[in-house]
N, C-alpha and C positions, 0 to 999 in steps of 0.2 A: 498310736495307730496312724497309719499313713493316710494323708489326705490326698485329694485329687490334684494333679499338677496341670501344667498347660497342655500336655499331650498325654492324657491318661491312656493306659492300655488295659485290655480285659485280661485278667489273670484268674487262675484257679485259687481263690482265697476267700473263705467264708462265702461260698456260693458265687465265685467270680466277682468279688468286689472290685471297684475301681481303686487302683493304687498307683502311686507314681512309678515304682518298679520294685522288683523283689529285693534288690540290694537295700533300698531305702527302708523297707519294712523290716528286714532282718536287722539292720543297724539300729533302728528305733527300739526293737525288742531288746537288743543287747544293752542299749543305754538305759532302758527301763529297769533291767535287772541290776545293772550297776547302781542305779539310784536306790533300789531296794536294799542292796548290801550296805550302802552308806548311811541310810537313815537309822535312827535309834529305835524306831518302833518295831514291834513284832510283825512278821508276815507269815500267814498260814498258807502252806503249799500242799495241795492234794496231788494224788498221782494215780496212774493206771495206764494200761497198754495202748488204748485206742485213740486215734485222732478225734473220733466223735466224743469220747469221754472228755478229752481236752476242751473241745468246743462247749460241752455242757458246763465244765468248770468255769470257762470264760463267761458264758451266759449267766451263770449263777453269781458272778461278781468277783471271782478269785483273780488275783493279779499275776499268778504264775502257775506252772504245772510241771510235774515230774514224770519222766518216762523211765520206769524201772526195768532192769534186766531180768529180774525174777518174773515179771509179768509177761515179758516177751517169751521167756522160756516156757512158762506154764500155758499161756493162752494161745500162742501162735504155733508152738512146736510140741507141746504136751510132754515136756521133759523137766527134770528138776533144775533148780537154780544152782548149778554146780560147775559153772564155767564151760558149758557145752556149746552155747551159741557163740558166734564170732562177731568181729567188727562189722562185716558187711551186713549181717542181720540187723544190727543196731542202726547203722547209718541209713539204710534204706527205709526203715520204719520211722526214724527220726525225721527224715526229709518229708515224709507224708504229714507227720504231725505239725512240723513247723510251717509247712506250706498253707495250712488251713486255719491257723490261729494267729491272733494279734498278741496274745500274752506270751511272755518269755517261757521257753522250755528248757529245763535242766535234764540232762540225760545221764544215765548210769552206764559208764564205760567199764564196769568191773575193775579188773586189775590193769587195764590198758592193753590187754591181749598179749602180754609178754614183758620184755625188759624195756629199758629206756628207748631203745631203737624202735620197738613196736609202738610205744607210747607216742613218740614223735610223729610217726606216720598216722596213728589213730587220731591225734588231735587235728591234723590237717584235713582228714576225711570228715570227721564229725563237725568241724567248724564249717566246712563247705555245705553241710546239710541244712544250714539255716537256723539251728537252735542257738540259744543264748549262752549256755554253759554246760560243762560236763564235770563229772566226778571220777576220780581214780582212787581205788582203795589200796590199802597196804597189806593185803593178804598174800600168802603163798598161792601158787597155782598147783592144782585146780582149786579155785576159790570155793567157799561155801556161802550159803545165804547168810547175810549179815544178821539174821535173827536166829541162826542155828548154832548148835554146838559143833566142835571139831575145827574151829578156825585157828589158823596159825599165821603169824605175821612174818614178812620179810624184814631184813635189817633196816635200821633207820637210815643208814647211808644209801642203801639201794633205793629205798622209798623216796628220799630227798632227791636222788639223781633222776628218778622217773618224773617227779614233779618239775624239776628244773628243765628237763627235756620237753615237758608239756608246755611250760611257760615260754620257752624259746620258740617252739613251733607256733604257738599262739601269737607271740609278738611279731613274727615275720609276716603274718597274714591279717590279723585284726586284733589290736590290743583291747578292744571292748569285750571280746569273748572272755568269759570268766572260767577260771580253773578252781575246782574244789578238791581239796585233799581229804579223803575219808579215812578216819582212823577206826579200825574195828577192834581195838585193844581191850575194851571192856568185855570180859567173859572169854577172851581168847587164851590159848595155851601160852604160858610163860609171860603173861602181861597182867597189868592191873590198872587202876585209875591213875596212879602217879605216872606210870609209863605212858599212858594215853595222853596226859597233859604234856609230858616232855616231848613225845613224838609230834603232837599237834603244833606245839610251839616251833619245833624245828621245821615242820612242813611250811609254816608261814615265813619264819625268819630266814631260813637257809634255802628253802625250796622256791619261795615266792608265790605260794598259793594265795588266791584271793580270799578264800574262806575255808573253814574246816567243818567237816561233818562228823558228829559223834553218834555212834550207834549204841543202843541199849543203855541209855542213861538210867541209873537206878534211883537216884534221890534228888530232891530239890537242892541240897547242898552241892551235889556234883554239878548241877546246872550253873549254880552261882559261881562256883570256883572256876569252872571251865571258862565261863564268859569273862571273868575277872583276870585270869592268868594267860589265856591264849591271846596273842597279839593280832587278832583278826576276828572278823564276824564268825559266829558259831551257828551252824544248823544242827538241830538235834532231833532224835527220835526217842521217845520214852520207852523204857523197858523194865521199869520197876514194878514191884509187887503192889505198891499203893496206887490209888487212883492218880492219874496224871494231873499235873498242874493245869489250872485254867489258863486261857490265853492271857488274861491280865497278869497272872502270876509269872508266866514265862517272860513277859515283857519286863516286869519288875526285876526278875533275876538276870536280865541282860541278854536273853536269847534273841537272835536276829531272825531266824526262820525256824518254825516248827513244821516238820514234815510228816505227812500221813501218806506213805509212799504207794500204797495199794488200795486205798479206800474205794475208789470208783469201781475197780475191777472185782474186789472181793465182795462188796455189797451186791454187785450185779450177779456174781456167781451164786451167792446165797439165795437171792430172789429166784434165779433160774432153777436151783435145786428144789426149792419149796414148791414152785409152780409145777415143775415136771412131776414130782412125786404126787402132788394133789391131782394133777391131770391123769396120771396113770391110775389113780384110785377111783376118781369120780367122773372122769371124762369131761364132756363139754361144760358141765356145771362149774368145774374149777376155772375154766377160761372166763365164764361170765362173772364169777366172783372176783377174779383178778382185775378184770376191766372195770368193775364197779369200784374196786379199791382205788384204781388209777383215777377214775373220774371224781372220786371223793377227796383226793389229795388236796391239801391247802396250797400246795405249790403248783398245781395244775399239771399239764402234760407238756413235755418239751416239744416244740414245733420242729420236728426233724426235717421236714421238707424245707423250711426256711433256713435252718442251720446248714444243710448240705447244698443249698442253692438250686433246688429243683426248678424254681421259676425262671432262672437264668437259661435253662435249657430251652424253654419256650421263646425267650427273648432272642437267643442266638439263632434258633430255627427261623424265626420270623424275619430277622435281619438278613440272613445269608443264604438260606436255602431257596432254590427256585420254587415257584408256586406249585409245580407238579410234584415236588418232593416234600412239601409241608404236610404235616399230619392233621387229620380231622379230629379235633378235640371236642367239637360241639356235638357231633352225632355218634361218638363212641364213648365207652365207659369202662371203668374197672369195678372193683368191689372194695368195700370198706374192710379194715382189719380189726376194728374194735367192735365187739359184739355185745357190749353192755346195753341196757335199755336206753332208748332215746325218747325224749319228749318231742312232740311235734315242733315245738319252738327250737329245740336243738337241731332237728333235721333241717328246718328252714334256714337257720343261721350257719349250718355246716359246722357246728361246734365240735362234734365228736371226731371230725376228720382233720382238725387243725394240725395235729402232731403225727398223723399216720404217714407211713412211707408211701403207700399207694392209694 
């Protein structure tokens, strides 16, 4: 995390935190991610589409975060994860996420949006967005979701060429930026686990990828074998029928990163569905019950105002607006957004309003 320098500037970052400059913060995030890849312990990486979700992950103590293309497709555009969104959609959203987080961000660049030429250009654009790393998968276009049937892979030679193009573009701009080669061979047409290992090995040895992502891992033995045979760090997603390994098991098996790519978004989606259905059925009573549930949570309520930097609005207004343009906060008011019961002590302390937006 960037500290204050001799001449700090006010930037939009975790509520306009003081930082030396954007370049220093981006470089530090990329070096953090490099350190994660080098160390032998397991790192847990959650994911979701929103910059606010990334801030929540940071606040909860996670060291890195994932921006999935599937969630951009689903939540921002309402379309399937089928290669419909493009590079500009990803880059613009990645820039917002990286600008407001200290933790490194890994982004999902699908197939690189074309052949090696497109990949080279995509790396340049994604790198400039400020994220720490990107992944390119080895599917044919149009791609399918990595969790879905119907996947088909490009040739190893073409995939290696795309990775080499990505590495070359990266090296010309910032060698600290990490390139991940994702192999979707497990469960794909004409592929199997042996082919997945061979491909992943080539992506590191011949392509120069910094680490490999394996989708749909089926067994603990596959985790162990992949981590032993692939000559680079392995990121994995469990897809087996059995219960997934514990984090301690993953670490013993050699996995470097375990990814939960959509956890923040899908949990939020389910909560929204349940509350909306209950609200439609019971009306305001459902809202009261939900707010009681929030207040009873052992983890408390996230302070959204603090995370988004609402207090800094007041600070900037006070510093730079003429007195005639400054707002009267003392004699005006809004309304609360949490309608659960409050005790007089809560009201006096402002407890219920800590995490509310307005």
